C-alpha positions, 0 to 999 in steps of 0.5 A: 499500500506504502509503494502505491501512495507514492507511486500515486504522489509521483505521477501527480507530482509530473503531471503538474509539471508538465513532464513526460507521461510517464515517469520511471521508479527505482527500485531497491531490492528488497530481501526476499524480493522476487522477480514475481513479487516485484511485477505484483506489487508494481502491477507489471508483468515480470517481462516489462521488468527484464526488457526494461532491465537487460540482464537481469533475470530472477537468479540474478537479484541480488539485496540492495541491487536497483532496477527501474520500473516503468508507470504505467507500464509500457516500453522503450523503442530506439527510433532508427534510420527510416522509422516514422511514427506509422512504420513504429505503431505497427512494429507495437500492432498499434496507430501512430496517432497513440503513441503521438499522444502518448509521448506528448509530441506536438508534430509527426517529425522524429530522430533517429535515435530518440526513444519513444514511449509505448504505454503497454495499454495501447499495444496489440490494438492491430493483432489479427487473430483469424487463425491459432496464433498471432504474427511474432513479429511486424516485417518482412519474411526474410526466408521462407519454410522448406528447402534451401541454400543458405545464406552462410554455409551455401550448403542446400539445407533444410530450414525449419522456420520461416525469417522475418526480417526488422529493426534490432530492437523490434519487440517480438510478441508470444505467438500462442499463450504457454510455458517458457521452456527454454530461455538462453543462448543455445547455438546457432541460434543465438538467443533463444526461447522456446515455449510449449503451448497444449498442442505446439510448441514455438521457436524463436531464434536470433533475439539480441534481448531475451524477456522472459525466464523458464517455468513463465506462463505468458499471454499470447500477445505478450513480449516475450524479447526483441529482435536481433542478430545473433547465432548464425545469422546474416542480418536483424532478423527473428527465426520462428519455429512451430513443432507439431509433436517435436517436429517442425511445421510450416508456420505460414499454415498457422499463422493469420492471412496478413500481420497488421489488420485493425480492429474496428473499435479504432479504425480512423483512429490513425492517421493526422 
């Protein structure tokens, strides 16, 4: 209760001063704290804490260690060369006007290196749920499922998933709810996550950052990490696999026909 009162007073102070629509709590880990208990106390997901605190894991928490927690819950995105507000909005499956409002922007002009706050409440308004899964990332398919000439080895080999090219740091979302079976480095996959649902296993490879831990339950549409270029990779992209009975199948059989589809209630909200 005391923490909530402090957060409320901080929010009022920042609002009165006309600062950004979010603030960071700098919290020092207390005795008996866990990542999960901290997330409950501050009303955020463990994944959000991991995203804001690279290198932190449930096992690495130490008494006195300082971690940052955003209020309200949300994520930072660093603007890349060629980005527009509309493109960034698509990477978070939302609309540009909501990002603009969240960052008190008076125009659509953004610059490389600028950090934009993306409230958790606006993420996912454009997920397409016409099939079992949602698209795990907004990008371009750079390599399909099946036999191909490997771009690095030059050998004819089987590609067990699809590659979705996107800039480093682009958020990756859980295609389906499930339990994290593996989260860490795995040879050519680089930083990798494997999530098991009731019928499928999903593999996410070549990440720059992992925002989940083994044994964690993640919901469909939850941010689980960021696109990277780790492992055996020729550029930033997500390698995405769907396995049935531990056998790789074509992910395109399960993914929606379109990546980004705005929900009806938000049509017309987007452009200014």
